N, C-alpha and C positions, 0 to 999 in steps of 0.2 A: 503493501500499498504505499502511494506517495505520502511525503509528512506536510497534510494538509488541515488540520485539526477541524477547522472552522465550515468542513466540508461534509463532514463526516456524520451520514445517516440524514445528509437531505436528499431530495428526490430531484431526477431527471428526466425529461423527456425532449428528443433531436428530434425535429423536423428536414426532410434535404427535399432541395429541389435542385434540377439541373443534370450534370452529366454521371459516369461511372466515376469519375476521378470525384466530385462532394459525396458519393455513395462512401467511397472507400474513406476519405477525409471524415463521415461522420462515424465509422466504425472508430477511429482514431478518436474520437472526441469520447464517444461510448467508452473507451480503454480507458482514455485519460480519466475521466470522471469515477469511474468504476474503479479506479487504481486509489483512486484519493475515499475512494467509503461509501461515495454515493450511491444510490438505488433506483432504477431503470422502472419507468411507471407507464402505462400507454397510453397518454393523455397530457394534451400541454396541461389541463385543467385542474391536475393533480398534482402537477411538478412543481418544486422550489424555484428547479431552475430548469429554464424552455432556452433549449438553442435552436438557430433558425441557419441553416449550413444554404447558401445561396446562390445563385446562377445568373448572370446576367447581361447572356450573350442576347436572348430575348425581351423585350420590353415589359409583356406579359409575367415574367418570373415575378419583378419589383413589383407591380401591380400586384398578383397575391400577396406576395410579402408583408406590404405595406397596408393591406386586409386583415392578414392571418396576427401580424402585431400589433394592430390596431384592436384589434380585438379581446386583446387581453386586458385592456385594461379593463374592462367592466366586468371580468370572469374572476368567478369567484376565490379570494387568496387561498393561501394551501394551507394546513396547520402551523407551518412556522408565521405563518401571518405576512408574508415578505415573500415575493416573486425575483428572480432574477431572469431578466430577459438579453439574453446575447444574440447578436449576430455576428457568424461567421463567411468564410469564403469568398466569392468575387465581387457581390455586392460591397460589403465590407471591404474589402481591397479599394475597392474603387471609390468608395466616398468617405470613409474614415467617420470619425468624427459628426460631418454633415449630415451623416442617417436623421438625426435628431431632429433635423427640422422635419423631415417629413413625421417621424417616430420617435416622439420625445418620449416616450416609457423606454425604453433601449437603455439597459443599464451598461451592457460591454459588447464593444466591438473589438473583432480580431481577423484578421487576415490571412491570405491565402497558406502563410509558410508560419503562422503565426497559433498552430494549435496546441502546441507545448507551454503558449503562455496562458492556455484560458483557466487551469484554478488558480494562478496569482490574482488573474483579472477579476474573475468572480470573490475572492478572499478583500482585496480592492473596492469591489463593488458595494461590498455587503458592510465594509468598513464607512462606505462614505456616505450612505445615505443619499442615495440616487447622484454621486455624480459620476458619470460616463469615465469609463476604464478602458482604453484602446489601444491597440499595439497592430499595427499594418506595416511594420518592418519589412525590409526582407533582406535582413544582412544575416537571418538564423542557418548556419550551415546543414542544420539537420532535415534528414528526409523525417516526412513522417509517419516512414517504416519504423526508426528509430523507436516510435512510442507506443504504446501499451495498446493496444487493440480489441475490441468487440466484434466480432462477427455474424452477421445477421443469420450465415446456414453453416453447419459445420462440413459441408458436403464440398465447400463453394468458398473462393479466396479473390481479391482483387491482390492483384500484386503489381505497383508501379514501377517502374521503369525508368522514368527518367519523368521531368518537371518541366514546365514552361513550354515555349515554343517560339520560333524565329521568322515564319513567316509572314507574318504580317499581310491577312487578308485585309482588304482594304473594307471587309466589313464588319471582320471582329474585331472586338475589343480582348479576349485571351492573352495574348502576349502583354496587353499593357497591366492586369490584371493575376498574371500568372509567372510575367518573368519569362524573362529567358531560357534557352534549352540547359538544364542540369540533367546529367547522369549519374544514377547506381552506378557501384563499382559491380561488373558483372557479376562476380562471384557472390559476392551477397545475393543478389537474383536468384542465383540457383540453390544456394545455402537455402535461403529463404524456404522456396518451394521443395526441397527434399524436407526441410522442417516440416511443409502445410501437409505433406506427403504422408507423412509419419504421425502426424494429427490427424490421420481420417478424413483431409481434403483429395475430393476427388476432379475436380476442374480449377484452374487457376483462369482468368483474364490477366494477359499484362495490360498494365494502361502507361496511356503517355499521351500527350497530343499529336505528337507526329513517332509512333513507334520506329515505321522504317527509318530513323534520320537516328537512331539509338547509337552511342557509343562515339559520334562523329563530334561531341563537346570534350570528352575523357580523352577517348583514344586516338583523334584524329582523324578514325575515317568510322562509316558505318560498321555494327557487327548486329545487325539484329537478326539475320540468317544463322548466322555461328547460334546468337541466343537461343533460338527457337529450337536449334536439335541438341543445344545442352540441355533445357529444361526438359524437353524430348527425351533425354537421357534419365531424368529423375525416377522412371518411369510413373508418373501422375499422368491418372487417364485422358483426361480433357485438359484440351490447351485451348484457347482463343485470344485474342488480341483487340484495342483498338487504342487511337483511331489511327488510322492510316492514309497518309496523302499521298493522293499518285502520282505526285511529281519523285516521290522519292522511293517508291517500292520498285526492287530491283529483281533479275532475274534472279539473283541470287536465293533473294530471299523468297519469291514461286517455286523454288528447286525444293527447298526446306521446306515448304508449306506441302509440298507434294512426298515428299522424302519421310517427315516426322510422324509416324502413324497417330500420335498423339494430337496432334493439329488437327481443329474441327475442319470440315469440307465447306465451309463459309468463311465468306470477307467482305466485312464493308467498307466501303470505297467512296467516300464522298464526292461526286461529281459535280453537284452543285450548279452546273447547266450544261446544256449542251449545244451553246454558242461558242465559237472562241473569239468572239467581241467582247462577248460580256464577260466569261473567262477571264480576258486581259486586262476590263476593266476590275476584275476581282483581285486581281495581284496572284492568279494560280498558280503559272509557269507550267501549263500546259493545254495544248488543243485540244479542241474537240476530236479529232481524229487519234493525238497519242493515246485519248481515253480509250477510245473503240480500240487501235493495236494492243492496249495493256490490259483491258478486258479480254482479248482474243489471247494472247497468250498465256494469262492466267488459266483460261478456261480449258485451253490443250494443255497446259501439264496437270490440271486438276480436273479430270472430267467430273460432271456430274455437281461440282460445287456450289452451290448459290452465292450467291452477289446482292446485298444491301447496300442503300447510297443515301446521300441526305442531296434536297435539292432545297433551290431556294428560288418561287416565284415574283417579282416584281422588281427584282434588283434595277436601282434608278439608269434609267435609259433602254431597258430591254422595250425588242418590240416584239411584232406577233410574231416577225418571220425571225426572230432568237426563238420566243419560246416554241414553234413549231421544231424548231433544230430542238430543242432538248426533248421534245414529244418523241422525235423521230429516233435519237440515242438512247432513251428506255426503250424503245421497241427494238433497235436493234442488238442493244448488250443484253436483253430479257432479264431483267433485276427480277429478283425472287420478294422479294420487300423494298420500302422505300418510305423513308421521313421526307415529308413533304412539309415548306415554309413558306408564308407570306415574309418577304424581306421586313425585316424589323430595323429600322434609324437605332444605329447606338450611338451617342455624343460621344467625342474624341476619335473617331475611324474617319477615314479619308473618305468612306462613300457619305458620310452622313452631310458632306459638303455639297453631294450631289442634288440639284433641285429635276424633280422628274416628275411632268406636268401627266402622266397616265393617272385617269379616274381608277379611284378605289373601286367601282363595280367592274370593269375591265379585268382588273387582276385577281377581284375574285373569281371571274370568270372561268382565269387561265387557271387559278389551282383548282377550280370544281375540277376542270377538263383534265388535271395531270393524275389528280386523286381517283379518278375514275380510272384510267388509263391501269394508275398502279395497283388499284383492285382486281382489274378484268387477269393482270399479269400475276399476282399472288396467287389468283382462283386453278390459273393456267400451270403454274408452277407445283403448284400443291396437288395439279392430279395426277403429276408423273406416281405420287406417294398412294394410290386409292390402292386398297388392297394388298400394298405391301407392309412386310415387318418391319414396322420403325422402331430403335432403341430411344429409349428417353430417360433422363436423368430425374428423377422426380423431386419437384419443387416441396408441394405441399397441396391441400387441398384450395378447389377453387372458389372463390369470394363468391359465387352464385350457390354452391352447392357444395353442403363441406364431405359430402358422398363422393365426388368426381373430383379425381388428383389430376394436378397440371405437373406438366414436366418440358423439359428442350430436346429436340432432336440431334445427333449431329451436325444439321446444316441448321439448327434454330427456328426450326418452326415450330411453334404451340403444340402443344399434343394431350390431347384429354381421355382420359379412360373411368368408368368403373369402380370403385372400389372391389374387389373381387369377394364372391362370398367365403366368410370365416377368416377375413382380414383384418387387421386394422388399419385405417389409413397411416396413423404416426409407424407403423414397421415399415411403411414403406416408403418414406420420404428419407431423399440421400440415398436410396438405392437405384439401379440401372434396371429395368424391365424392359420387354419387350411388346409389342402393342402392332396389334392389328389396324391398320389403315381402314376401315368400313365404310366410314365419312371421311371425304375432302372438301372442306370448307375454305371461303377464303384466308381466312387468318387463323385456323387452325386443323388439326388431324384429328379424328376420335374412333375407336374402339376398343373391341375387348382386352383388357392384357392376357399375353401367352407364356405358358412356361414359367420357371422360376425366378423371379429376384435375385440379385447379384450385387 
């Protein structure tokens, strides 16, 4: 237990917005508070300490945060009589103490590299009777992996391999709030995966804003392909990774994916637009033709791989012709799924300075057409699994029905199956099971479990 007696016995709740890196950071927040003797509770209303881990990639995240933090003003006080509200993550890094202009009930602000400072900041807030305690410095040499962690799932773990981003896409705030790229030591990553495997973890997801450039900062050249092979040699059963920038995805990494059995046959590769003109304005450093060629090489080396992507609709200056090029690229590549977004202006980024007269209803119409195409392609991709036996790593019961279990296939498809007669749902969580896909819908596969779990 960390030496923070003022926190011992206090309850806490962590609410996470945004990307996988924030999910990992939230597990570190829980680990740090747990090591101080704090006790996790299920809702913010029950908690003495409420921590919001924030994302500022899109404006909607700001709005959600303001609404939820403001609601804490009128929420009943916990038994201790005092509630500490802490805001961490990217919005905290971006806004610092200015957060209180919109949310005066915030007591603690801690930035993207200040998770380890959270206990001291909470103690300062407890002593200060509402004085704001902040830490948004960027000089902490530690990685969050140096801190205790409380994983959400015993069978899955996030494994950061680097932090920060050097790409400066013109629409993106991440390099400004996460800083420049910093690599973890190669050996430390492999050792962590070995420990996680020994602890019962079956699937790891390697994290970075651009995992393909791992090694460039520390070793002078990318080593991600080598890292994939080394992590595969630990014996971990499933390896995933995100995010993967197309301009840095090398043929060596494509080969390592194909030759390392534990690397799942699924890749998230954000294209953002199908127009070379728009890609240039986005500062993405590849063309439409580059991306299509890359997707072809990936599929040639990894037959049957499921590609997913991110696409922004309505980037400033996007014309109808540009958008049609996006639609045609999506059809040609044949994505199994896609996350689609309407462009969100982020103050401080170059794209925010570009005026765009395109009416909102035109952009919304384009978005709807893209969403329909993405759904059609997802349905088509799932039809290839109809009648097949699909392996799923079981994650837990469905939110709608506790007698239906949810898992994900190697291609990251959602798989649903009824709890078999004579089985308890809890005994199957974290197990690998085979499911016969008798139904193949747009967003999931469903059928009975066959054989024994393992």
